[in-house]
N, C-alpha and C positions, 0 to 999 in steps of 0.2 A: 519266290519268284519276285515279290514285291520289291525287293532291294536289288534285283538284277534285270538286265535289258534281255530281251528276247534276241535270238542270233539274228546276224544280219542277213544270212541267207532266207531265213525265214520272212524278214520284214521284206525284202527284196520281192520274194514269192508273192507275199500279200499285195505290195503296192501293184505289182504287174498283173495279178488276176483282178485286182480291183479296178484296174484302169481298163482292161480287155473284157472283164467279165467271162474269161475262158480260160481253163488249165491249160488247153491245147497251145493256145497263142502264147500264154505267158511261159510254156514251156520251151516254145520255139525261140522267144526272146531271149531266155536266159540259157539256152543250150542245153537244156536237161529234159528229161521225160516228164510227161504229164503226172505219172505216178509219183515222180519225186516233188513236183510242185504241191501234189494233193497232201503228201506227208508232211511237207512244211507247213501248210495251212492248218491241218489238224492239230499238229502239235503247238502252233503259236494259238490257237483257239483254247488247247487244254491249259497252257501257261496262263492266258488271260482269264479263263473260266468263264468265258462267254462264247456264243457264236457270232462270227463275222459275216457269213453268208447263210442265205436262204436257198436251199437247194431243192428245186422242182423238175424232178427228172436230169436230165442233161443242162438245164438252165440254172443261171447263177444270178443272184441278186444280193445286194449288200443289205444287211440288217442296219438298223439305226445307229447301233453302237459300231458297226463296221464302217458305214458312211463317215461318221465323225472321226474315226481312227485313221481312215483313208486320208482324208485331208490334211491331218497333222502330219502323217509318214510322207506323204506326197511333198508337203513343204519342206520337211526335214531333208529328204533326198535331193530336192532343188537346191536348198543351202550347199549342200555338199557338193554337188555338181558346180555350183558357181564359185566355192570356195576353191575346188580343184582347177577350174579354169583360170581363175586369177593365179593361182600360185604357179601354174605352168607358164602363162605369160609373163610373169615376173621372172622365171628362171631363165626363159629364152629371149626375153627382149635384149636389142642391141644398142642401146643407148646407154652409155655409161658416163658418168661424172667424175672426175677426178681434180679433187682438190691440192692446191701446191701455192707456195708464195709466189709473188710478181717475179721476183729475181729467178727462181727456179724455171717459170713459165717462159721468161724472156730469152734467158741464155742458155738453157739446157733443153728445154722441151720443145719450143717452136721450130728450132733448125731441124728437128728430126721428124717433124709432122708428114713431111712427103714420104718418108720411109713408112711410117705408119700406115698412110693411106694405102701404099703397095702392100704392106704385110696383112692388113686388115680391113679390106675394103668393105666388109659386112658390118662395120661397127662405126656408130655415130659418138665419137670422143668429143665430150664437151667439158672444158677445162673451166675451172672456178678459181681464180687467182687473187688471193688475198692474204694479209698478214694475220689475219684472226684465224684461230683454230675452229674449224668449222664440224658440227656435230654429225656422225653418221646417222643418228637416228631421226634428226629433224631437219637437217639441211639437204637432205637427197642426195649424200655423197655416198659413192661406190668404192672409191678408192682415195688414199690422201699420200702425198709425200710431204713429210714434216721433218723439220731441222731440230736435232736434240740427240737425246740418247737412244730414241726407239721404242720406248716403253709405251704400249697402249693396251689397257686391260680389255681382254676379249677380242683381240686381233692378233694377226699373224704380222711380225715385223721382220723386214729383210732390209739390210744395209744396201742403199743404191749407189750413192757416190761418197767420198771421203770430203773433208772440209779444210784443205790446205788453200791458203791464201799466197798470193804472188803480188808483189808489186809490179804494175803494169803503167803503161803511158804510150803515147804515139812515138814514132821515130824521130819527129822535130824535137819533142821534149827531151827523149833521151840524149840527144846530142848534148844538152845542155849540163848532163852529168859527167862528160868528158870520155875519152876513149883509152885506155878501158874505164868503164863507169865506176864512180868512187861513191862508197857509201856517205861520205862527208858531204858529198855535193848534193844529197837530199836537202839540205839546208837551204839551198838557193832555188828550189822549186816549191810549188805549192803541194801540201798534202791534202787529198780529197777524202773526206769522211763519211761513211756510210752508216747511218742512224746514230752512232756512238763513236767515241774517240780511243776507246781502249785498244781496238785492235792495231791500229797503228802504233800504240806505245809498246804492245807486247812484241810485234813485228821488229820495231826498233832495238827493243832489249834482247831479243833472242840473235839479233844480228851483230850485237856487240857495239851499237851507237847508242851513246849518252848524251851527246851534246845538242841535239836537235830538239826543238820544242815539239813534241806530238801532238800538243792540243791546238796547234795553230791550223787554220784553213778551214774552207766552207764544210758546213755539216747538211748532208742530204738525207731525205725521209728514208728512203730505201736505196738498195744498191744500183737502181737503174739511174738514178740521180747523179751519182758518183761516175757510174760508167759513162753516162752521156756527156759529162763535164770532160772527162778525161779524153774521150773521142774528140772534144772541141779544142783540145791542147790546152786544156787549163791547168793540168798538172798531173800527178802521179796517184792512182788509185790502188787500193788492195781488193783483189778480186779473186774468186774461188778458181783454183786452177782448172779444175774440170769445166767451170764455165767459158774458160776463154780458149780453149785448145785450138778451135777452128780459126780464131782472129789471131792467134799466135803463128799457127801455119801459114796463113796467107800473107803475114807480114804488115796486116793492119795495126797491130800493137806488138809491142815488145816487152819482155820482162828483162830488164837489164842486170838484175840479181838473181842468184840461183837460190838465195834463202827464201825459205816458206815458214809460214805460221799454221800449225795443226790446232784447233781449238779443242780437239778433243771430242767434237761433236761430229754429225754426218747429217747426210739426207737420207731418211727411211722411208721405205714403201710400206705404208700400213694398210691392211686389208681385213675387214671384219671376218670372222669365220662363216658366217651364214652367207656373206657375198661370194665365197668359192664354191658355192653350189651352182652360181651362174657361169656358164661356158663363155661368155663375153666378157666376165671380169677375169676370167683364168687367161684369156688369150692377151687381154691388156697386160696384165700383170707379167706374163712371160716376155712379151714384147719389152716392156720397161726394165726388167731385169736382164735381157740381153743386150739392149742399149748400154746398159751400166758398164759392160765389159769391152766396150770399144772406145 
């Protein structure tokens, strides 16, 4: 016995009897007969090799050893109850934090939030938008949308949207490209760059344009800067096709050329395995995947 624990049922019976000092009340609390409670107590005393109660007729009193054991057992059961309540609250709470890039939040997620409010009115969705890869363990993140190949150890990865780039501009700038628009005319407008200049170089190469200096034009720290400059009529920007669908449909911006650039990457929805135990996380995940098909 020294290397094993008493049965949980015996410990529950002892804790209840010690609290009530009554086999009958303990039996009522645990939904068993007083006889079953008595058997648990006798077996526990046998395993421990010492009496836990003094019996004087129908009256019970804890022995000195029983009193000390009761305090320890009661404390242990209290810790178990607290741990259980904490776990249940964690799995049922409806505040979800989603990490993503600023560009994804601005162009893809925010326009859809009204639909999210209608679909999941009981969930408080908090968006942590940053270019830094945030930690699920230390940053309080429940879900993440990350750009890349989708690999994340210990997580479920699902492709959300592809990464096709389009050259877009406002209609007034498109007029400078001629009718129909000519790729060669891109040399007459400003190329707006998002963080680095390689995307324009690759796009022009795949479109078969070799005489335009892809390195010219202002460089912005993120896609939002290039996007805002493009909306102000300052030039042509490369934007992810899935980010600008609504803007193209409304006519706010146009894509003069059908050519697209696929980087080979995508935006992936990353969910830790343990987060899938929470119903709110499952709902948000399902909503995001449904939106990705529209």
